[in-house]
MARBA-324994 format. One line per field, with one value per residue (C-alpha): x, y, z; residue number from 0. Coordinates in Angstrom, 2 decimals. Layout:
# MARBA-324994
c1 <- X / ... $
c2 <- Y / ... $
c3 <- Z / ... $
seq <- NUM / ... $
END
This chain:
# MARBA-324994
c1 <- -6.96 / -7.09 / -3.68 / -1.75 / -3.01 / -5.34 / -8.07 / -6.08 / -2.96 / -4.91 / -6.51 / -3.12 / -1.68 / -4.58 / -4.27 / -0.61 / -1.32 / -3.95 / -1.67 / 1.22 / -0.79 / -2.96 / -0.90 / -3.43 / -6.38 / -8.12 / -8.43 / -10.55 / -9.61 / -12.11 / -11.29 / -14.34 / -15.38 / -18.40 / -18.32 / -15.17 / -11.56 / -10.71 / -14.22 / -13.15 / -10.27 / -12.51 / -15.17 / -12.64 / -11.17 / -14.62 / -15.82 / -12.56 / -12.54 / -9.84 / -8.84 / -9.28 / -6.96 / -8.32 / -6.74 / -9.12 / -9.29 / -8.30 / -10.10 / -8.60 / -9.18 / -5.55 / -4.20 / -4.97 / -4.64 / -4.32 / -7.68 / -9.75 / -12.62 / -13.26 / -14.73 / -16.23 / -19.01 / -22.00 / -23.85 / -25.91 / -22.76 / -23.35 / -20.52 / -20.51 / -18.26 / -17.43 / -16.34 / -14.51 / -14.77 / -11.84 / -9.46 / -10.38 / -11.84 / -10.46 / -9.08 / -5.87 / -4.95 / -4.34 / -1.79 / -3.36 / -2.66 / -4.53 / -7.81 / -10.47 / -14.01 / -14.90 / -12.60 / -12.47 / -14.68 / -16.21 / -15.67 / -13.16 / -15.72 / -18.10 / -15.35 / -15.01 / -18.76 / -18.64 / -15.63 / -17.37 / -20.52 / -18.58 / -16.85 / -20.28 / -21.10 / -24.68 / -24.64 / -22.38 / -21.72 / -20.54 / -18.53 / -18.57 / -16.47 / -13.27 / -14.11 / -12.34 / -15.49 / -18.70 / -20.04 / -23.28 / -22.20 / -22.31 / -18.82 / -19.70 / -22.89 / -20.93 / -18.63 / -21.73 / -23.22 / -25.33 / -25.15 / -25.31 / -25.86 / -25.97 / -28.51 / -26.65 / -26.55 / -22.86 / -21.46 / -20.90 / -17.60 / -16.27 / -16.23 / -18.72 / -17.88 / -20.34 / -23.32 / -24.97 / -24.98 / -26.90 / -30.02 / -30.80 / -29.95 / -30.09 / -29.85 / -27.59 / -28.81 / -29.81 / -29.71 / -26.04 / -23.61 / -21.18 / -23.75 / -22.45 / -23.04 / -26.22 / -25.53 / -26.61 / -28.40 / -26.23 / -26.26 / -24.53 / -22.76 / -23.06 / -20.72 / -22.84 / -26.57 / -26.28 / -28.71 / -27.60 / -28.49 / -28.73 / -26.72 / -26.00 / -25.55 / -22.66 / -21.31 / -21.47 / -20.35 / -17.82 / -16.80 / -14.21 / -12.59 / -12.06 / -10.42 / -13.41 / -13.13 / -16.36 / -17.29 / -16.69 / -18.86 / -21.78 / -21.13 / -21.13 / -24.44 / -25.98 / -24.60 / -26.00 / -29.36 / -29.44 / -28.52 / -31.33 / -33.80 / -32.59 / -32.78 / -36.37 / -37.34 / -35.53 / -35.15 / -38.26 / -36.51 / -36.36 / -32.99 / -32.89 / -33.64 / -32.61 / -30.93 / -27.30 / -27.64 / -24.88 / -22.30 / -19.23 / -20.20 / -23.60 / -22.38 / -24.88 / -27.77 / -26.51 / -26.24 / -29.85 / -31.03 / -28.92 / -28.35 / -31.43 / -29.16 / -30.43 / -28.77 / -27.92 / -25.90 / -22.53 / -21.65 / -24.81 / -24.25 / -20.61 / -21.33 / -23.81 / -21.46 / -18.58 / -20.53 / -19.79 / -22.57 / -21.03 / -17.66 / -19.14 / -20.98 / -19.42 / -16.88 / -15.98 / -15.26 / -15.44 / -12.68 / -13.18 / -11.91 / -10.87 / -8.47 / -10.69 / -13.50 / -15.88 / -19.59 / -19.45 / -18.32 / -21.78 / -23.59 / -23.21 / -19.49 / -17.91 / -17.75 / -21.47 / -22.39 / -20.21 / -21.68 / -25.22 / -24.39 / -22.55 / -25.39 / -27.76 / -25.60 / -24.84 / -21.12 / -19.28 / -17.48 / -14.19 / -13.08 / -9.37 / -8.86 / -6.00 / -7.71 / -10.82 / -13.09 / -16.23 / -16.56 / -17.23 / -20.84 / -21.67 / -19.91 / -21.87 / -25.15 / -24.17 / -23.30 / -19.53 / -18.03 / -14.39 / -12.47 / -8.69 / -6.78 / -3.42 / -2.62 / -2.22 / -1.51 / -1.78 / -4.02 / -1.80 / -1.21 / 2.33 / 1.04 / -1.34 / 1.44 / 3.66 / 0.77 / 0.33 / 4.03 / 3.98 / 0.41 / 1.19 / 3.24 / 0.81 / -2.22 / -0.53 / 0.34 / -3.23 / -4.59 / -2.21 / -3.48 / -7.06 / -6.12 / -4.33 / -7.38 / -10.22 / -8.88 / -5.91 / -7.77 / -10.81 / -8.72 $
c2 <- 21.44 / 23.91 / 24.83 / 22.37 / 18.78 / 16.81 / 14.72 / 11.45 / 13.10 / 14.52 / 11.14 / 9.45 / 12.01 / 11.42 / 7.65 / 7.79 / 10.06 / 7.68 / 4.67 / 6.49 / 6.38 / 3.29 / 0.97 / -1.87 / 0.26 / -0.59 / 2.59 / 2.75 / 5.64 / 7.28 / 10.60 / 12.84 / 16.03 / 18.33 / 19.89 / 21.92 / 21.26 / 17.58 / 16.47 / 15.13 / 13.18 / 11.54 / 10.60 / 9.35 / 7.03 / 5.81 / 5.20 / 3.95 / 6.94 / 9.04 / 12.67 / 14.40 / 17.37 / 20.55 / 23.99 / 26.83 / 30.48 / 30.96 / 33.05 / 36.12 / 36.54 / 37.39 / 33.88 / 30.23 / 27.34 / 23.57 / 22.38 / 19.26 / 17.06 / 13.56 / 10.88 / 7.44 / 5.08 / 4.66 / 1.41 / 1.84 / 2.27 / 6.00 / 8.51 / 10.80 / 13.83 / 15.75 / 19.32 / 20.84 / 24.56 / 25.33 / 23.82 / 26.57 / 29.40 / 28.72 / 31.05 / 29.06 / 29.84 / 33.46 / 35.22 / 37.23 / 40.51 / 39.25 / 38.53 / 40.87 / 39.53 / 42.54 / 41.03 / 37.27 / 35.10 / 31.62 / 31.56 / 28.70 / 26.63 / 27.05 / 25.82 / 22.69 / 22.06 / 22.40 / 20.07 / 17.39 / 17.71 / 17.43 / 14.31 / 12.72 / 13.04 / 11.99 / 13.68 / 16.28 / 16.80 / 20.39 / 20.86 / 24.56 / 25.08 / 27.09 / 29.77 / 33.08 / 34.58 / 36.44 / 36.76 / 34.82 / 32.29 / 34.88 / 33.96 / 30.27 / 31.15 / 33.38 / 30.47 / 28.54 / 31.20 / 33.35 / 37.11 / 39.79 / 43.25 / 46.77 / 49.47 / 50.26 / 46.63 / 46.12 / 43.13 / 43.94 / 42.05 / 39.46 / 39.69 / 40.97 / 44.58 / 44.48 / 42.90 / 46.20 / 47.19 / 44.15 / 45.38 / 42.28 / 38.57 / 36.57 / 32.77 / 31.02 / 31.46 / 28.00 / 28.93 / 29.90 / 27.40 / 27.88 / 27.45 / 25.75 / 22.06 / 21.13 / 20.38 / 17.16 / 17.29 / 19.01 / 18.50 / 21.24 / 19.88 / 22.78 / 22.95 / 25.62 / 26.38 / 30.17 / 32.05 / 34.39 / 37.65 / 39.17 / 39.04 / 35.34 / 35.71 / 35.29 / 38.85 / 39.56 / 36.15 / 35.11 / 38.35 / 39.30 / 35.86 / 36.59 / 39.96 / 42.32 / 45.38 / 46.55 / 48.99 / 46.30 / 43.86 / 46.28 / 46.74 / 42.96 / 42.74 / 45.35 / 43.56 / 40.18 / 41.77 / 43.40 / 40.07 / 38.32 / 40.91 / 40.39 / 36.60 / 36.76 / 39.16 / 37.53 / 33.88 / 33.50 / 32.07 / 33.55 / 32.64 / 35.15 / 32.78 / 29.48 / 27.39 / 26.99 / 29.59 / 31.67 / 28.91 / 29.85 / 33.50 / 32.72 / 30.22 / 27.75 / 30.16 / 30.92 / 27.23 / 26.74 / 29.67 / 29.26 / 25.49 / 24.14 / 22.58 / 20.94 / 22.02 / 19.31 / 19.28 / 18.14 / 16.19 / 14.07 / 13.11 / 12.23 / 10.36 / 8.13 / 7.66 / 6.60 / 4.43 / 6.51 / 4.97 / 1.52 / 2.86 / 4.41 / 1.25 / -0.47 / 2.28 / 3.50 / 7.03 / 8.96 / 11.54 / 14.30 / 17.83 / 20.71 / 23.62 / 26.06 / 24.79 / 27.77 / 28.50 / 27.81 / 24.27 / 23.71 / 24.74 / 21.85 / 21.18 / 17.76 / 18.20 / 18.80 / 16.09 / 13.49 / 14.45 / 13.92 / 10.56 / 9.37 / 10.48 / 8.13 / 5.25 / 6.73 / 7.00 / 9.94 / 12.42 / 14.23 / 17.22 / 17.83 / 21.19 / 23.43 / 26.16 / 25.64 / 28.65 / 26.83 / 26.37 / 23.04 / 23.88 / 24.97 / 21.89 / 19.64 / 21.09 / 19.77 / 16.28 / 16.79 / 15.29 / 16.43 / 19.22 / 19.38 / 22.20 / 21.96 / 25.59 / 25.92 / 29.05 / 31.53 / 32.61 / 35.07 / 35.05 / 33.89 / 30.90 / 30.11 / 30.27 / 27.98 / 25.54 / 25.45 / 24.69 / 21.88 / 20.67 / 16.96 / 16.92 / 19.17 / 17.16 / 13.94 / 15.46 / 16.73 / 13.27 / 11.87 / 14.31 / 13.30 / 9.62 / 10.14 / 11.80 / 9.77 / 6.44 / 5.39 / 6.31 / 4.26 / 1.21 $
c3 <- -19.19 / -22.04 / -23.41 / -21.24 / -21.36 / -23.59 / -21.97 / -22.34 / -20.89 / -17.95 / -17.28 / -17.28 / -14.84 / -12.44 / -12.80 / -11.84 / -8.88 / -7.52 / -7.92 / -6.27 / -3.04 / -3.62 / -5.85 / -5.65 / -6.75 / -10.00 / -12.07 / -15.19 / -17.50 / -19.84 / -21.52 / -21.86 / -23.61 / -23.69 / -27.14 / -26.53 / -27.46 / -27.59 / -28.55 / -31.93 / -30.44 / -27.84 / -30.40 / -32.95 / -30.32 / -29.24 / -32.81 / -34.36 / -36.69 / -38.29 / -38.70 / -42.06 / -42.48 / -44.00 / -44.45 / -43.66 / -42.75 / -39.13 / -36.52 / -38.20 / -41.91 / -42.66 / -42.11 / -42.73 / -40.30 / -40.50 / -39.19 / -39.86 / -38.79 / -37.46 / -39.71 / -39.09 / -40.15 / -37.84 / -37.11 / -40.29 / -42.41 / -42.91 / -42.86 / -39.83 / -39.33 / -36.17 / -36.85 / -33.90 / -34.52 / -32.21 / -34.78 / -37.26 / -35.17 / -31.70 / -29.08 / -28.65 / -32.28 / -31.31 / -29.16 / -26.34 / -28.17 / -31.24 / -29.44 / -30.80 / -31.25 / -33.39 / -36.03 / -35.38 / -37.55 / -37.80 / -41.58 / -41.28 / -39.38 / -42.30 / -44.60 / -42.47 / -42.67 / -46.44 / -46.70 / -44.63 / -46.73 / -49.98 / -48.69 / -48.24 / -44.55 / -43.86 / -40.46 / -38.84 / -35.15 / -34.66 / -31.45 / -30.63 / -27.48 / -27.29 / -29.84 / -30.39 / -31.88 / -31.07 / -34.62 / -34.17 / -36.79 / -39.56 / -40.76 / -41.05 / -42.92 / -45.32 / -46.14 / -47.18 / -49.42 / -47.10 / -47.65 / -44.96 / -46.42 / -45.02 / -45.91 / -49.15 / -50.26 / -49.45 / -47.58 / -43.89 / -43.76 / -41.33 / -37.55 / -35.02 / -35.89 / -38.76 / -37.00 / -36.13 / -39.81 / -41.08 / -42.88 / -44.95 / -44.85 / -48.08 / -48.27 / -50.80 / -54.37 / -55.53 / -59.21 / -59.23 / -60.82 / -57.94 / -55.17 / -52.01 / -51.38 / -49.49 / -45.85 / -44.14 / -40.77 / -38.15 / -34.39 / -32.41 / -29.34 / -26.88 / -23.89 / -22.18 / -21.93 / -22.14 / -24.39 / -27.16 / -25.38 / -21.93 / -18.72 / -19.25 / -23.01 / -25.41 / -25.23 / -21.52 / -20.25 / -22.87 / -24.56 / -21.90 / -22.22 / -25.90 / -25.45 / -25.25 / -23.01 / -21.26 / -24.05 / -26.65 / -24.71 / -24.98 / -28.69 / -29.13 / -27.27 / -29.56 / -32.61 / -31.58 / -30.75 / -34.18 / -35.78 / -33.88 / -35.17 / -38.74 / -38.40 / -37.18 / -39.95 / -42.89 / -41.86 / -39.71 / -36.64 / -33.13 / -31.61 / -28.73 / -25.85 / -27.44 / -24.70 / -25.69 / -28.45 / -26.87 / -27.24 / -29.29 / -29.38 / -30.88 / -33.48 / -32.01 / -32.58 / -36.08 / -36.92 / -35.82 / -37.93 / -41.08 / -41.22 / -39.42 / -36.81 / -33.63 / -30.38 / -27.86 / -24.61 / -25.86 / -22.75 / -22.89 / -26.53 / -25.90 / -22.67 / -24.49 / -27.45 / -25.23 / -22.76 / -19.67 / -17.55 / -17.95 / -16.85 / -13.71 / -12.70 / -9.69 / -9.01 / -5.52 / -6.79 / -10.01 / -10.51 / -13.04 / -13.54 / -15.79 / -15.89 / -14.01 / -11.83 / -11.64 / -11.97 / -15.73 / -14.86 / -13.44 / -16.65 / -19.09 / -18.78 / -18.22 / -14.44 / -13.96 / -16.44 / -14.75 / -11.37 / -12.65 / -14.19 / -11.08 / -8.79 / -10.61 / -9.39 / -5.94 / -6.71 / -5.09 / -7.35 / -6.88 / -8.95 / -9.51 / -11.18 / -12.15 / -10.14 / -8.00 / -7.57 / -6.39 / -2.65 / -1.00 / -0.12 / -3.67 / -5.06 / -2.69 / -3.95 / -7.37 / -6.14 / -5.80 / -2.64 / -2.89 / -4.62 / -5.03 / -6.73 / -8.46 / -7.58 / -3.82 / -1.80 / -4.67 / -7.50 / -9.37 / -13.10 / -12.37 / -10.43 / -13.28 / -15.86 / -13.79 / -13.42 / -17.19 / -17.63 / -15.07 / -15.50 / -15.61 / -12.38 / -10.53 / -11.58 / -10.53 / -7.14 / -6.65 / -7.42 / -4.83 / -2.21 / -2.97 / -2.71 / 0.62 / 2.13 / 0.66 / -0.58 / 1.55 / 4.74 / 3.70 / 2.85 $
seq <- 0 / 1 / 2 / 3 / 4 / 5 / 6 / 7 / 8 / 9 / 10 / 11 / 12 / 13 / 14 / 15 / 16 / 17 / 18 / 19 / 20 / 21 / 22 / 23 / 24 / 25 / 26 / 27 / 28 / 29 / 30 / 31 / 32 / 33 / 34 / 35 / 36 / 37 / 38 / 39 / 40 / 41 / 42 / 43 / 44 / 45 / 46 / 47 / 48 / 49 / 50 / 51 / 52 / 53 / 54 / 55 / 56 / 57 / 58 / 59 / 60 / 61 / 62 / 63 / 64 / 65 / 66 / 67 / 68 / 69 / 70 / 71 / 72 / 73 / 74 / 75 / 76 / 77 / 78 / 79 / 80 / 81 / 82 / 83 / 84 / 85 / 86 / 87 / 88 / 89 / 90 / 91 / 92 / 93 / 94 / 95 / 96 / 97 / 98 / 99 / 100 / 101 / 102 / 103 / 104 / 105 / 106 / 107 / 108 / 109 / 110 / 111 / 112 / 113 / 114 / 115 / 116 / 117 / 118 / 119 / 120 / 121 / 122 / 123 / 124 / 125 / 126 / 127 / 128 / 129 / 130 / 131 / 132 / 133 / 134 / 135 / 136 / 137 / 138 / 139 / 140 / 141 / 142 / 143 / 144 / 145 / 146 / 147 / 148 / 149 / 150 / 151 / 152 / 153 / 154 / 155 / 156 / 157 / 158 / 159 / 160 / 161 / 162 / 163 / 164 / 165 / 166 / 167 / 168 / 169 / 170 / 171 / 172 / 173 / 174 / 175 / 176 / 177 / 178 / 179 / 180 / 181 / 182 / 183 / 184 / 185 / 186 / 187 / 188 / 189 / 190 / 191 / 192 / 193 / 194 / 195 / 196 / 197 / 198 / 199 / 200 / 201 / 202 / 203 / 204 / 205 / 206 / 207 / 208 / 209 / 210 / 211 / 212 / 213 / 214 / 215 / 216 / 217 / 218 / 219 / 220 / 221 / 222 / 223 / 224 / 225 / 226 / 227 / 228 / 229 / 230 / 231 / 232 / 233 / 234 / 235 / 236 / 237 / 238 / 239 / 240 / 241 / 242 / 243 / 244 / 245 / 246 / 247 / 248 / 249 / 250 / 251 / 252 / 253 / 254 / 255 / 256 / 257 / 258 / 259 / 260 / 261 / 262 / 263 / 264 / 265 / 266 / 267 / 268 / 269 / 270 / 271 / 272 / 273 / 274 / 275 / 276 / 277 / 278 / 279 / 280 / 281 / 282 / 283 / 284 / 285 / 286 / 287 / 288 / 289 / 290 / 291 / 292 / 293 / 294 / 295 / 296 / 297 / 298 / 299 / 300 / 301 / 302 / 303 / 304 / 305 / 306 / 307 / 308 / 309 / 310 / 311 / 312 / 313 / 314 / 315 / 316 / 317 / 318 / 319 / 320 / 321 / 322 / 323 / 324 / 325 / 326 / 327 / 328 / 329 / 330 / 331 / 332 / 333 / 334 / 335 / 336 / 337 / 338 / 339 / 340 / 341 / 342 / 343 / 344 / 345 / 346 / 347 / 348 / 349 / 350 / 351 / 352 / 353 / 354 / 355 / 356 / 357 / 358 / 359 / 360 / 361 / 362 / 363 / 364 / 365 / 366 / 367 / 368 / 369 / 370 / 371 / 372 / 373 / 374 / 375 / 376 / 377 / 378 $
END
């Protein structure tokens, strides 16, 4: 419920809506995430961790933001950090008029990675959903000492506007006294499986969401393609078709190339870490949802992941969304038995804004409608 409710708040609203209709029902609540906003909070709660504050560059280079990362000890006693890039480079940090992927940068995310490494993290989980950027991770790499130079040897600057001018990529100089700290192993938690380039790539699918007009989308595509060529030539890695490489405007692909990161489906990692399968076991229904239930929901997001996990145990799944744009037949093909929308009888921007302002009440009411149709009737 981006911009309106956190995962715990959304879960509580649904719980209350179910109990409004079926007061004797037993409802087990488990907030989830997929690598997007809220991932750190979910993992911190599951691992009894804490939040480390860190001030970084924001998605625009002209201001700083209060960001941070999660921190806990794993079973072996090693320090683990979860860096949620949306806290430093996220879309919600900008007003609508400020959204411009030609200028926005992941530099602040690189600062978070460096801070976690300096604190002694032995492993970093990088959650990449909710970005304001399409810079291919160049900003984050710059924060960690990588250089991106044009044909004259000058730095190309921050933001995707300089990607087309990259003529040479240079790794951090290890012999410099001020060289960046060495990074521990990084696992990128991807919330989508889109590649870096093409019709399903970072620019064409996600660019418009981040403020890119059609001509800018094509410029972003050319910039990312040029970056991929430079990465293959100078780094020796082909990131063009890497599954999930398009996440966060190509930050996932950049992390693989510049930091040696492994890309994993964020939902699967988080589901295992939080014991989701045990929570599903023995349930009559599983209720999940998100702000907008659309075709992207079926490509690595929480909704599709929950449906897969529930199907293994033959438990039906209901989706309660702010706005549902997937039809019942398409939903059924993905193992979803019921869909309920908070917004009813209108899909205008005004209706969407009102839903954001009253998300808790509307979500509770939608859960009640689902319960009246599928739970109360069965009991």
